[in-house]
C-alpha positions as CSV (number, residue, x, y, z in Angstrom):
1,X,-0.6,20.1,-56.4
2,X,-4.3,20.8,-56.1
3,X,-4.6,22.6,-59.4
4,X,-1.8,20.9,-61.3
5,X,-2.2,18.6,-64.2
6,X,-1.5,14.9,-63.7
7,X,2.0,15.2,-65.2
8,X,2.8,18.2,-63.1
9,X,1.6,16.3,-60.0
10,X,3.8,13.4,-60.7
11,X,6.8,15.6,-61.2
12,X,6.1,17.5,-58.0
13,X,5.6,14.3,-56.0
14,X,9.0,12.9,-57.3
15,X,10.8,16.1,-56.3
16,X,9.1,16.0,-52.9
17,X,10.2,12.4,-52.4
18,X,13.8,13.2,-53.4
19,X,13.9,16.0,-50.9
20,X,12.5,13.9,-48.1
21,X,15.0,11.0,-49.0
22,X,17.9,13.5,-48.6
23,X,17.0,14.2,-45.0
24,X,18.6,12.2,-42.1
25,X,16.6,8.9,-41.6
26,X,16.2,9.7,-37.9
27,X,14.6,13.0,-38.6
28,X,10.7,12.9,-38.2
29,X,8.9,14.3,-41.3
30,X,5.3,15.4,-41.7
31,X,4.1,16.3,-45.2
32,X,0.5,17.5,-45.9
33,X,-1.3,19.3,-48.7
34,X,-4.1,19.2,-51.3
35,X,-2.6,16.4,-53.3
36,X,-5.7,15.6,-55.3
37,X,-4.5,12.1,-56.1
38,X,-4.9,8.5,-55.0
39,X,-2.5,6.1,-53.5
40,X,-2.6,3.9,-56.6
41,X,-1.6,6.7,-58.9
42,X,2.0,7.3,-59.9
43,X,2.0,10.5,-57.9
44,X,0.7,8.7,-54.9
45,X,3.3,6.0,-55.1
46,X,6.0,8.7,-55.5
47,X,4.8,10.4,-52.3
48,X,4.7,7.2,-50.4
49,X,8.1,6.0,-51.8
50,X,6.6,2.9,-53.3
51,X,7.4,3.1,-57.0
52,X,10.4,0.7,-57.4
53,X,10.2,0.8,-61.2
54,X,11.2,4.5,-61.0
55,X,13.8,3.9,-58.2
56,X,11.6,5.5,-55.6
57,X,11.9,3.6,-52.3
58,X,11.0,5.1,-48.9
59,X,9.1,4.7,-45.7
60,X,6.5,7.5,-45.8
61,X,3.2,6.4,-44.2
62,X,-0.4,7.7,-44.4
63,X,-1.9,9.0,-41.1
64,X,-5.4,7.9,-42.0
65,X,-5.2,4.1,-41.7
66,X,-2.5,4.3,-38.9
67,X,-4.5,6.6,-36.6
68,X,-6.1,5.1,-33.5
69,X,-9.1,7.3,-33.8
70,X,-10.7,8.4,-37.1
71,X,-13.7,10.8,-37.5
72,X,-15.5,11.7,-40.7
73,X,-13.0,9.7,-42.7
74,X,-14.2,8.9,-46.3
75,X,-13.8,10.2,-49.8
76,X,-17.2,11.9,-49.9
77,X,-16.5,13.8,-46.6
78,X,-13.3,15.3,-47.9
79,X,-15.1,17.0,-50.8
80,X,-17.9,19.5,-50.3
81,X,-17.8,20.9,-53.8
82,X,-15.8,20.4,-56.9
83,X,-14.1,23.0,-59.1
84,X,-12.1,22.0,-62.1
85,X,-12.2,20.9,-65.7
86,X,-14.5,18.3,-67.2
87,X,-11.8,15.5,-67.1
88,X,-11.2,16.1,-63.4
89,X,-15.0,15.9,-62.7
90,X,-15.1,12.6,-64.6
91,X,-12.2,11.2,-62.5
92,X,-13.8,12.3,-59.3
93,X,-17.1,10.6,-60.3
94,X,-15.1,7.4,-61.0
95,X,-13.7,7.6,-57.5
96,X,-17.1,8.0,-56.0
97,X,-18.5,5.0,-58.0
98,X,-15.5,2.9,-56.9
99,X,-16.2,3.8,-53.3
100,X,-19.8,2.8,-53.6
101,X,-18.8,-0.6,-54.9
102,X,-16.6,-1.3,-51.8
103,X,-17.5,-2.1,-48.2
104,X,-18.4,1.4,-47.2
105,X,-17.6,1.3,-43.5
106,X,-14.1,-0.2,-43.8
107,X,-12.3,0.5,-47.0
108,X,-13.6,3.9,-48.1
109,X,-11.4,5.5,-45.3
110,X,-8.4,5.1,-47.6
111,X,-10.1,6.5,-50.7
112,X,-9.2,10.1,-50.1
113,X,-7.4,12.6,-52.2
114,X,-5.9,14.8,-49.4
115,X,-3.3,13.1,-47.2
116,X,-1.2,13.8,-44.2
117,X,2.0,11.8,-44.6
118,X,4.6,11.1,-42.0
119,X,7.9,9.4,-41.5
120,X,9.8,8.4,-38.3
121,X,9.2,5.8,-35.6
122,X,9.0,8.6,-33.0
123,X,5.8,9.9,-34.6
124,X,2.6,8.2,-33.5
125,X,-0.7,9.2,-35.2
126,X,-3.3,9.4,-32.5
127,X,-6.3,10.8,-34.4
128,X,-7.3,11.9,-37.9
129,X,-10.4,14.0,-38.6
130,X,-12.0,15.8,-41.5
131,X,-13.0,19.2,-40.1
132,X,-16.2,20.2,-41.8
133,X,-16.7,23.5,-39.9
134,X,-17.2,26.7,-41.8
135,X,-17.0,30.5,-41.2
136,X,-20.2,32.3,-42.1
137,X,-21.2,29.5,-44.5
138,X,-17.9,29.8,-46.5
139,X,-15.2,27.1,-46.6
140,X,-11.5,27.8,-47.2
141,X,-11.4,25.7,-50.4
142,X,-13.2,23.0,-52.3
143,X,-11.8,20.6,-49.8
144,X,-12.6,20.3,-46.1
145,X,-9.5,20.8,-43.9
146,X,-7.8,17.7,-42.6
147,X,-6.6,17.4,-39.0
148,X,-4.1,14.9,-37.6
149,X,-2.7,14.6,-34.1
150,X,0.6,13.0,-33.4
151,X,2.2,11.8,-30.2
152,X,5.9,11.9,-29.4
153,X,6.9,9.1,-27.0
154,X,8.5,10.5,-23.9
155,X,12.2,9.7,-23.9
156,X,14.6,10.9,-21.4
157,X,12.0,11.2,-18.7
158,X,13.5,12.0,-15.3
159,X,13.5,9.0,-13.0
160,X,13.6,9.7,-9.3
161,X,14.6,6.9,-7.0
162,X,12.9,7.0,-3.6
163,X,14.4,5.5,-0.4
164,X,12.4,3.6,2.2
165,X,13.3,2.3,5.6
166,X,16.3,0.2,6.6
167,X,15.2,-3.3,7.7
168,X,16.8,-6.2,9.5
169,X,15.4,-9.7,10.2
170,X,17.7,-9.8,13.2
171,X,16.3,-6.8,15.1
172,X,12.8,-6.3,13.4
173,X,13.3,-2.6,14.1
174,X,13.1,-0.4,11.0
175,X,15.0,2.8,10.7
176,X,14.8,5.8,8.4
177,X,17.3,5.7,5.5
178,X,18.8,9.0,6.7
179,X,19.2,7.8,10.3
180,X,22.8,7.0,9.1
181,X,24.8,9.6,7.1
182,X,23.8,8.6,3.6
183,X,24.0,11.1,0.8
184,X,21.1,13.5,1.0
185,X,19.3,15.6,-1.7
186,X,19.0,19.4,-1.3
187,X,15.8,19.0,0.6
188,X,14.3,15.8,2.1
189,X,10.7,15.4,1.2
190,X,8.4,12.8,2.7
191,X,6.1,11.0,0.3
192,X,2.4,10.7,1.1
193,X,1.9,7.4,3.0
194,X,-1.4,5.7,3.9
195,X,-2.2,4.4,7.4
196,X,-1.0,0.9,6.6
197,X,2.4,2.1,5.5
198,X,2.8,4.2,8.6
199,X,1.9,1.2,10.8
200,X,4.5,-0.9,9.0
201,X,7.1,1.7,9.7
202,X,7.6,2.8,6.1
203,X,9.4,6.1,5.6
204,X,9.4,6.9,1.9
205,X,11.6,9.9,1.0
206,X,13.3,11.3,-2.0
207,X,17.0,10.6,-2.7
208,X,19.9,12.1,-4.7
209,X,19.7,9.2,-7.1
210,X,18.2,10.8,-10.2
211,X,18.7,9.8,-13.9
212,X,17.0,9.9,-17.2
213,X,15.1,7.1,-18.9
214,X,17.1,5.1,-21.4
215,X,20.2,7.2,-20.9
216,X,22.9,4.9,-19.3
217,X,25.3,6.6,-16.9
218,X,28.6,5.5,-15.6
219,X,30.4,6.3,-12.3
220,X,28.2,9.2,-11.2
221,X,29.5,10.7,-8.0
222,X,26.6,11.3,-5.5
223,X,28.5,12.8,-2.6
224,X,31.6,12.7,-0.5
225,X,31.5,12.3,3.3
226,X,34.1,12.1,6.0
227,X,33.2,9.9,8.9
228,X,33.7,10.8,12.5
229,X,33.4,8.5,15.5
230,X,29.7,8.9,15.8
231,X,28.8,8.3,12.1
232,X,31.2,5.4,11.9
233,X,29.6,3.8,14.9
234,X,26.2,4.2,13.3
235,X,27.2,2.5,10.1
236,X,28.9,-0.3,12.0
237,X,25.8,-1.0,14.0
238,X,23.7,-1.3,10.9
239,X,26.2,-3.5,9.2
240,X,26.5,-5.8,12.2
241,X,22.7,-6.2,12.5
242,X,22.6,-6.9,8.7
243,X,20.3,-4.0,7.8
244,X,19.2,-3.8,4.2
245,X,18.6,-0.6,2.2
246,X,15.2,-0.5,0.4
247,X,14.6,1.8,-2.6
248,X,11.6,2.3,-4.9
249,X,11.4,3.3,-8.6
250,X,8.0,3.7,-10.3
251,X,6.4,1.9,-7.3
252,X,8.7,-1.1,-7.8
253,X,11.0,-2.2,-4.9
254,X,14.7,-2.6,-5.5
255,X,15.9,-6.2,-5.7
256,X,19.2,-7.9,-5.8
257,X,19.5,-10.8,-8.3
258,X,21.1,-13.9,-6.8
259,X,22.2,-17.0,-8.8
260,X,21.0,-20.1,-7.0
261,X,23.7,-22.7,-6.2
262,X,21.5,-25.7,-6.8
263,X,20.3,-24.6,-10.2
264,X,22.4,-23.3,-13.0
265,X,19.9,-21.0,-14.7
266,X,17.7,-20.1,-11.8
267,X,17.8,-16.6,-10.3
268,X,16.1,-15.5,-7.1
269,X,15.7,-11.9,-5.9
270,X,16.3,-10.5,-2.5
271,X,14.5,-7.4,-1.3
272,X,17.0,-4.5,-0.9
273,X,20.7,-4.7,-0.5
274,X,22.9,-4.8,2.7
275,X,24.3,-1.5,4.0
276,X,27.6,-3.2,4.1
277,X,29.5,-6.3,5.1
278,X,32.0,-7.4,7.7
279,X,34.9,-9.7,7.8
280,X,38.7,-10.0,7.7
281,X,40.6,-8.3,4.9
282,X,44.2,-8.3,3.6
283,X,45.4,-10.9,6.1
284,X,44.2,-9.0,9.1
285,X,42.9,-11.0,12.0
286,X,40.6,-8.2,13.2
287,X,37.1,-8.1,12.0
288,X,36.5,-5.0,9.8
289,X,33.4,-3.3,8.5
290,X,33.0,-2.3,4.8
291,X,30.2,-0.2,3.3
292,X,28.5,-0.6,0.0
293,X,29.2,2.8,-1.6
294,X,28.9,2.0,-5.3
295,X,25.5,0.9,-6.7
296,X,25.2,-0.6,-10.2
297,X,21.5,-0.1,-11.1
298,X,19.8,-2.0,-13.9
299,X,16.4,-0.6,-15.0
300,X,14.4,-3.0,-17.1
301,X,11.8,-1.6,-19.4
302,X,9.2,-3.0,-21.8
303,X,8.8,-1.1,-25.1
304,X,5.3,-0.9,-26.7
305,X,5.7,-1.8,-30.4
306,X,2.8,0.5,-31.3
307,X,3.7,3.6,-29.5
308,X,7.5,3.1,-29.1
309,X,7.0,4.2,-25.5
310,X,8.7,2.4,-22.7
311,X,7.5,1.4,-19.2
312,X,9.6,0.3,-16.3
313,X,9.1,-3.4,-15.4
314,X,12.1,-4.1,-13.2
315,X,14.6,-2.4,-10.8
316,X,17.7,-4.3,-9.9
317,X,21.0,-3.4,-8.2
318,X,24.4,-5.0,-7.6
319,X,26.1,-3.3,-4.6
320,X,29.9,-3.0,-4.4
321,X,32.3,-1.7,-1.8
322,X,35.2,0.1,-3.3
323,X,37.8,2.5,-2.0
324,X,37.6,5.2,-4.6
325,X,40.8,7.1,-5.6
326,X,41.2,10.3,-7.6
327,X,43.9,12.5,-8.9
328,X,45.1,15.4,-6.8
329,X,42.9,17.1,-4.2
330,X,39.2,16.7,-4.1
331,X,37.5,19.8,-5.3
332,X,33.9,18.9,-6.3
333,X,31.7,16.1,-7.5
334,X,33.3,16.6,-11.0
335,X,36.7,15.5,-9.8
336,X,37.9,12.7,-12.0
337,X,38.1,9.3,-10.3
338,X,40.8,6.7,-11.2
339,X,38.9,3.7,-9.8
340,X,36.0,4.2,-12.2
341,X,36.1,6.6,-15.1
342,X,33.1,7.1,-17.5
343,X,35.5,8.6,-20.1
344,X,37.7,5.6,-20.2
345,X,34.6,3.3,-19.7
346,X,36.2,1.8,-16.6
347,X,33.4,0.5,-14.3
348,X,33.3,-1.2,-10.9
349,X,32.8,-4.9,-11.3
350,X,34.0,-6.2,-7.9
351,X,34.9,-5.3,-4.4
352,X,38.6,-6.2,-4.5
353,X,39.6,-3.0,-2.7
354,X,36.6,-2.4,-0.3
355,X,35.8,0.8,1.5
356,X,36.4,0.4,5.2
357,X,34.3,2.2,7.8
358,X,36.4,3.9,10.4
359,X,36.8,7.3,12.1
360,X,38.1,10.1,9.8
361,X,37.7,7.9,6.7
362,X,36.7,9.5,3.4
363,X,33.8,7.7,1.5
364,X,32.7,8.5,-2.0
365,X,29.2,7.3,-3.0
366,X,28.8,6.5,-6.7
367,X,26.5,4.7,-9.0
368,X,26.0,3.3,-12.5
369,X,22.8,3.0,-14.4
370,X,22.1,0.6,-17.3
371,X,18.9,0.0,-19.2
372,X,17.8,-3.3,-20.6
373,X,14.8,-4.1,-22.7
374,X,12.5,-6.9,-21.2
375,X,9.9,-9.1,-22.7
376,X,7.9,-8.8,-19.5
377,X,4.8,-6.6,-20.0
378,X,4.0,-3.9,-17.6
379,X,0.9,-5.7,-16.3
380,X,3.0,-8.7,-15.2
381,X,6.0,-6.8,-13.8
382,X,5.2,-7.8,-10.2
383,X,5.6,-11.5,-11.0
384,X,9.3,-11.3,-10.4
385,X,8.7,-9.9,-6.9
386,X,5.9,-12.4,-6.0
387,X,8.3,-15.3,-6.8
388,X,11.0,-14.1,-4.4
389,X,12.8,-16.3,-1.8
390,X,11.8,-19.9,-2.8
391,X,10.7,-20.4,-6.4
392,X,8.4,-23.2,-5.1
393,X,6.1,-22.6,-2.2
394,X,5.5,-26.3,-1.5
395,X,2.2,-26.4,-3.3
396,X,1.9,-30.1,-3.2
397,X,2.5,-30.3,0.6
398,X,-0.1,-27.6,1.2
399,X,-2.7,-29.2,-1.1
400,X,-2.0,-32.6,0.4
401,X,-2.6,-31.3,3.9
402,X,-5.8,-29.6,2.9
403,X,-7.1,-32.7,1.2
404,X,-6.5,-34.7,4.4
405,X,-8.4,-32.1,6.4
406,X,-11.3,-32.2,3.9
407,X,-11.3,-36.0,4.0
408,X,-11.4,-36.0,7.8
409,X,-14.1,-33.4,7.8
410,X,-16.2,-35.4,5.4
411,X,-15.8,-38.5,7.6
412,X,-16.9,-36.5,10.7
413,X,-19.9,-35.1,8.9
414,X,-21.0,-38.6,7.7
415,X,-20.6,-40.1,11.1
416,X,-22.6,-37.3,12.7
417,X,-25.4,-37.5,10.2
418,X,-25.8,-41.3,10.6
419,X,-25.5,-41.3,14.4
420,X,-28.0,-38.4,14.8
421,X,-30.4,-39.9,12.4
422,X,-30.4,-43.2,14.3
423,X,-30.8,-41.4,17.7
424,X,-33.6,-39.2,16.6
425,X,-35.5,-42.1,15.0
426,X,-35.1,-44.1,18.3
427,X,-36.3,-41.2,20.5
428,X,-39.3,-40.5,18.3
429,X,-40.6,-44.1,18.5
430,X,-43.6,-44.8,20.7
431,X,-42.1,-45.7,24.1
432,X,-43.4,-47.7,27.0
433,X,-43.3,-46.2,30.5
434,X,-40.4,-48.4,31.5
435,X,-38.4,-47.4,28.4
436,X,-39.0,-43.8,29.1
437,X,-37.7,-44.2,32.7
438,X,-34.6,-45.9,31.4
439,X,-34.0,-43.1,28.9
440,X,-30.3,-42.0,28.7
441,X,-28.3,-39.8,26.4
442,X,-28.6,-36.3,25.1
443,X,-32.4,-36.2,25.2
444,X,-32.3,-36.7,29.0
445,X,-30.8,-33.2,29.5
446,X,-33.4,-31.4,27.4
447,X,-34.6,-29.4,30.4
448,X,-31.1,-28.0,31.2
449,X,-29.4,-27.8,27.8
450,X,-30.4,-24.2,27.3
451,X,-29.8,-23.1,30.9
452,X,-27.8,-19.8,30.8
453,X,-24.1,-20.5,31.6
454,X,-22.1,-18.8,34.3
455,X,-20.5,-15.5,33.3
456,X,-23.0,-15.4,30.3
457,X,-22.3,-11.7,29.9
458,X,-18.6,-12.3,29.3
459,X,-19.5,-15.1,26.8
460,X,-21.7,-12.6,24.9
461,X,-18.9,-10.1,24.8
462,X,-16.5,-12.6,23.2
463,X,-19.1,-14.0,20.8
464,X,-20.1,-10.5,19.7
465,X,-16.5,-9.6,19.2
466,X,-15.9,-12.8,17.3
467,X,-18.7,-12.1,14.9
468,X,-17.2,-8.7,14.2
469,X,-13.8,-10.2,13.6
470,X,-15.2,-13.0,11.4
471,X,-17.2,-10.5,9.3
472,X,-14.1,-8.3,9.0
473,X,-11.9,-11.2,7.8
474,X,-14.5,-12.4,5.3
475,X,-14.9,-9.0,3.7
476,X,-11.1,-8.4,3.8
477,X,-10.3,-11.7,2.1
478,X,-13.0,-11.1,-0.6
479,X,-11.4,-7.7,-1.4
480,X,-7.9,-9.4,-1.3
481,X,-9.1,-12.0,-3.9
482,X,-10.4,-9.2,-6.1
483,X,-7.0,-7.3,-5.8
484,X,-8.0,-4.9,-3.0
485,X,-7.3,-4.7,0.7
486,X,-10.1,-2.8,2.5
487,X,-10.8,-3.8,6.1
488,X,-14.3,-3.6,7.4
489,X,-15.8,-3.5,10.8
490,X,-19.3,-4.3,12.1
491,X,-21.5,-3.7,15.2
492,X,-22.4,-6.1,18.0
493,X,-24.8,-6.2,21.0
494,X,-26.4,-3.7,23.4
495,X,-27.2,-3.4,27.1
496,X,-24.4,-3.1,29.7
497,X,-22.3,-5.5,27.7
498,X,-22.1,-3.1,24.8
499,X,-19.3,-1.2,26.4
500,X,-17.4,-4.4,27.1
501,X,-18.0,-5.5,23.5
502,X,-16.7,-2.2,22.2
503,X,-13.7,-1.9,24.6
504,X,-12.6,-5.4,25.8
505,X,-11.0,-6.9,22.8
506,X,-10.0,-3.6,21.0
507,X,-9.0,-2.1,24.4
508,X,-6.7,-4.9,25.4
509,X,-5.1,-5.1,21.9
510,X,-4.6,-1.3,21.9
511,X,-3.1,-1.3,25.4
512,X,-0.6,-4.0,24.4
513,X,0.1,-2.2,21.1
514,X,0.8,1.0,23.0
515,X,3.3,-0.8,25.3
516,X,5.1,-2.3,22.3
517,X,5.1,1.1,20.5
518,X,6.7,2.7,23.5
519,X,9.5,0.1,23.4
520,X,10.0,0.9,19.7
521,X,10.1,4.6,20.6
522,X,12.8,3.8,23.1
523,X,14.9,2.3,20.3
524,X,14.4,5.4,18.1
525,X,13.1,3.2,15.3
526,X,11.0,4.5,12.4
527,X,8.7,1.6,13.2
528,X,7.2,3.6,16.1
529,X,3.8,4.9,15.2
530,X,3.7,8.7,15.3
531,X,1.4,10.6,17.7
532,X,-0.7,11.8,14.8
533,X,-1.3,8.2,13.5
534,X,-2.0,7.0,17.1
535,X,-4.6,9.7,17.4
536,X,-6.1,8.7,14.1
537,X,-6.4,5.1,15.4
538,X,-8.2,6.3,18.5
539,X,-10.5,8.4,16.4
540,X,-11.3,5.4,14.2
541,X,-12.0,3.3,17.3
542,X,-14.2,5.8,19.1
543,X,-15.6,7.4,16.0
544,X,-16.4,4.3,14.0
545,X,-16.1,1.0,15.9
546,X,-17.7,2.0,19.1
547,X,-20.7,3.7,17.5
548,X,-21.2,0.7,15.2
549,X,-21.4,-1.5,18.3
550,X,-24.2,0.5,19.7
551,X,-26.0,0.7,16.3
552,X,-25.8,-3.0,16.0
553,X,-27.1,-3.5,19.5
554,X,-30.0,-1.2,18.8
555,X,-30.9,-3.1,15.7
556,X,-30.5,-6.4,17.5
557,X,-32.8,-5.4,20.3
558,X,-35.5,-4.4,17.9
559,X,-35.7,-7.9,16.6
560,X,-37.7,-10.6,18.5
561,X,-35.8,-12.8,20.9
562,X,-35.0,-16.3,19.9
563,X,-37.1,-18.9,21.6
564,X,-35.6,-22.2,22.9
565,X,-37.1,-25.3,21.3
566,X,-37.6,-26.9,24.8
567,X,-38.4,-25.4,28.2
568,X,-35.7,-25.1,30.9
569,X,-36.3,-26.7,34.3
570,X,-36.3,-24.5,37.3
571,X,-34.0,-26.9,39.3
572,X,-30.7,-27.7,37.6
573,X,-30.1,-31.4,36.9
574,X,-27.1,-33.0,38.6
575,X,-24.4,-34.0,36.2
576,X,-23.1,-37.6,36.6
577,X,-19.5,-38.5,36.8
578,X,-17.8,-38.1,33.4
579,X,-15.4,-40.6,31.8
580,X,-11.8,-39.5,31.6
581,X,-11.8,-38.7,27.9
582,X,-14.7,-36.2,28.6
583,X,-12.6,-34.2,31.1
584,X,-13.1,-30.6,30.2
585,X,-9.4,-29.8,29.9
586,X,-8.6,-32.9,27.9
587,X,-11.5,-32.5,25.5
588,X,-10.8,-28.8,25.0
589,X,-7.1,-29.4,24.2
590,X,-8.0,-32.3,21.8
591,X,-10.6,-30.1,20.0
592,X,-8.0,-27.5,19.0
593,X,-5.6,-29.8,17.2
594,X,-7.6,-30.3,14.0
595,X,-8.3,-26.6,13.4
596,X,-4.7,-25.8,13.9
597,X,-3.7,-28.6,11.6
598,X,-5.7,-27.0,8.9
599,X,-3.7,-23.8,8.9
600,X,-0.3,-24.5,10.3
601,X,1.4,-24.9,6.9
602,X,-0.1,-21.7,5.6
603,X,0.8,-20.1,8.9
604,X,4.5,-20.8,8.1
605,X,4.4,-18.8,4.9
606,X,2.4,-16.0,6.6
607,X,5.0,-15.7,9.4
608,X,7.8,-15.8,6.8
609,X,6.3,-12.9,4.9
610,X,5.8,-10.9,8.1
611,X,9.1,-11.5,9.9
612,X,11.5,-12.3,7.0
613,X,10.5,-9.3,4.8
614,X,9.0,-11.4,2.0
615,X,5.8,-11.0,0.0
616,X,2.6,-12.9,0.5
617,X,0.2,-12.9,-2.4
618,X,-1.7,-16.2,-2.6
619,X,-4.9,-14.7,-1.2
620,X,-7.1,-17.1,-3.1
621,X,-5.4,-20.1,-1.5
622,X,-5.6,-18.3,1.9
623,X,-9.3,-17.9,1.4
624,X,-9.7,-21.6,0.8
625,X,-7.7,-22.4,3.9
626,X,-9.9,-20.0,5.9
627,X,-13.1,-21.7,4.7
628,X,-11.6,-25.1,5.7
629,X,-10.7,-23.7,9.1
630,X,-14.4,-22.6,9.6
631,X,-15.7,-26.0,8.5
632,X,-13.1,-27.8,10.7
633,X,-13.8,-25.7,13.8
634,X,-17.6,-26.2,13.4
635,X,-17.4,-30.0,12.9
636,X,-14.9,-30.8,15.6
637,X,-16.9,-28.7,18.1
638,X,-20.2,-30.3,17.1
639,X,-18.7,-33.8,17.6
640,X,-17.3,-33.1,21.0
641,X,-20.5,-31.3,22.0
642,X,-22.5,-34.3,21.0
643,X,-20.3,-36.6,23.1
644,X,-20.7,-34.2,26.0
645,X,-24.5,-34.2,25.8
646,X,-24.6,-38.0,25.5
647,X,-22.7,-38.1,28.8
648,X,-25.5,-36.0,30.3
649,X,-23.3,-32.9,30.7
650,X,-25.3,-29.9,29.6
651,X,-22.7,-27.2,30.3
652,X,-21.8,-26.9,26.7
653,X,-21.8,-23.1,26.3
654,X,-18.3,-22.2,27.4
655,X,-16.8,-25.5,26.4
656,X,-17.9,-25.1,22.8
657,X,-16.2,-21.7,22.7
658,X,-13.0,-23.0,24.3
659,X,-12.9,-26.2,22.3
660,X,-12.3,-24.6,19.0
661,X,-10.6,-21.6,20.6
662,X,-7.9,-23.8,22.1
663,X,-6.3,-23.9,18.6
664,X,-4.9,-20.5,19.5
665,X,-2.8,-22.2,22.2
666,X,-1.2,-24.3,19.5
667,X,-0.7,-21.2,17.4
668,X,1.2,-19.5,20.2
669,X,3.3,-22.6,20.8
670,X,4.1,-22.8,17.1
671,X,5.1,-19.1,17.2
672,X,7.6,-19.9,19.9
673,X,8.9,-22.8,17.8
674,X,9.2,-20.5,14.8
675,X,11.1,-17.9,16.8
676,X,13.8,-20.3,18.0
677,X,14.2,-22.2,14.7
678,X,13.7,-19.7,11.9
679,X,14.6,-16.3,13.3
680,X,17.9,-14.8,14.2
681,X,16.7,-12.1,16.6
682,X,19.4,-11.0,19.0
683,X,18.1,-7.9,20.8
684,X,15.8,-8.5,23.8
685,X,13.5,-5.7,22.7
686,X,13.0,-7.4,19.4
687,X,12.1,-10.6,21.1
688,X,9.6,-8.8,23.3
689,X,8.1,-7.2,20.1
690,X,7.8,-10.6,18.4
691,X,6.1,-12.3,21.3
692,X,3.9,-9.2,21.9
693,X,2.6,-9.1,18.4
694,X,2.1,-12.9,18.3
695,X,0.2,-12.7,21.5
696,X,-2.2,-10.2,19.8
697,X,-2.5,-12.6,16.8
698,X,-3.1,-15.6,19.1
699,X,-5.7,-13.6,21.0
700,X,-7.5,-12.7,17.8
701,X,-7.3,-16.3,16.6
702,X,-8.9,-17.5,19.9
703,X,-11.8,-15.1,19.6
704,X,-12.3,-16.0,15.9
705,X,-12.2,-19.8,16.2
706,X,-14.1,-19.8,19.5
707,X,-17.0,-17.8,18.0
708,X,-17.1,-20.3,15.1
709,X,-17.3,-23.2,17.4
710,X,-19.9,-21.6,19.7
711,X,-22.3,-20.7,16.8
712,X,-21.9,-24.2,15.3
713,X,-22.9,-25.8,18.7
714,X,-25.7,-23.3,19.2
715,X,-27.2,-24.2,15.8
716,X,-26.6,-27.9,16.4
717,X,-28.3,-28.1,19.8
718,X,-31.3,-26.1,18.6
719,X,-31.6,-28.4,15.6
720,X,-31.5,-31.7,17.4
721,X,-33.8,-30.7,20.3
722,X,-36.3,-29.3,17.9
723,X,-36.3,-32.6,16.0
724,X,-37.4,-34.9,18.9
725,X,-40.7,-35.3,20.8
726,X,-40.5,-34.0,24.3
727,X,-43.3,-35.1,26.7
């Protein structure tokens, strides 16, 4: 059409449109050439199928304005020279003048005479470009070549379902998916797992469940197995302990939709599906075991309106137990089933005839796949999983408790400021000799308040470890708020206590962890940490944590030592008899109540996420609770330390650590309460694991809160004794 007359171009454009219109509508079409015409012309409207007065109606589109990226796109850039008659030159100059009269940077991109047209929703123009390259200074024609790149959305992509560990809230012992005789692929391949997944007991492997995107399937036979006494026993044990099967598709865990009884339209999601179920069947009084051998998958996807591509936003399943039947003798996986037939579109919708688990029983594993379009965008696909279990997490109760803690902390702070201000003003007044002799209160012990405590080296070890732990938690929570989880570790002190600092807390935790891991090994659970991972933990400990302790100690010793604001007497002062409420044990136990009260509601949800296989995601709220815990530990310890000094008891070092650290005692008591009221653990080994891990948590909580209380009192005593006149 480049050298045709206007009439010939119109006729050619009409014939071209008629040919394109005769093609199947689903067939993608790309049409390009030197059209030498505009969209507004009759030929241009014929090509685009937009000349209704001539009966031309179509859906051809221009790649220029629809492309995501455009380069060198304008009328002037499509022509480097003009060859033609005088009338053609005049028409071209008119186009140039019209282009100059328009907004050059936006509208001139459509003023071209060479097009690349396309039809079909499956064609997505990615880029358009005028190629102004030449060969030895010569161009192929009077027009620059035009280049357009199209993208075809991927349909029919192969989706591979991965299997994870079998989990049970009754035993807390995870097992590999293939620890029972499930259907296996040709070769079992382990997926790469990070250190955290290994420590959690995850065992992510491939599976025989493979299907294509947006291609529904019905009654696919996975495999056929015949049970023996050993395999039947293995399945029965997992069913009795209520083990759940966990699968993963596109990094999304498999969930089971459950309709809530108390709400008509509310649906909650459970993580994974049960291996099977047990109960009486067909009037039998004996308890029987049935396996879920048919899975009805639903893959939810969100379709991008611009690219027509689809991304997975949900992975659901409805498990069924059905005793499959087939015609004749089983020959292969292609044997036609009578209980579910894709040709007759007969699907499994219930478990009226369940598959029993017994010796020498034949089991056929099958599955269906359905695809549903969802309005949930890919960026928000995890919202469904984060709202699992309870749709409300008792926000108002948590906020109310936090507000009470903040209010009490504010009251404590106000009382302390007013009381201390009055005491300091009184002590700084000019006193007579008689008044000085009758002096009582915290100023009287100024010569002993900074006397080193007994077992000061052990106190330094715990304080140094607590600083490490506090720093690690702060950094971890900051990364959690930002959407990351990256633990950090820091150094501590030096001298002979460096080894204790590096080994005491981590060593005791590692020893307890090793014993618990040995118990898990004895149960042949996948939750047992492999030798390689255990070795990696030792390397991290000796290669990172221990050297950092010595580096921190070296840096600390290079700094000048802190000087006490008052001098310490050579002879210790005798401590007078204390009132009953200042008894060390009583005051220490009282001091731990308020810090525990600040976290116990949040602790419930944390324990639920750990031991009941649920997600925990409100890290921002957890960070707020953590800040309130720090403030509460500091303030309650300062108050009790002040009362202790007013009673002329200067042995505040260890008591300040134990006062806030006693909140760990309440945490361990609450862990026991949670075990007997919320968990259904039946195996003794599982109970030992629970209390062993909670002992580690309580120990870490003791070190953390004790360090906060100690440093609060250390700052407080230095502040008040540097604010009074000491003769």
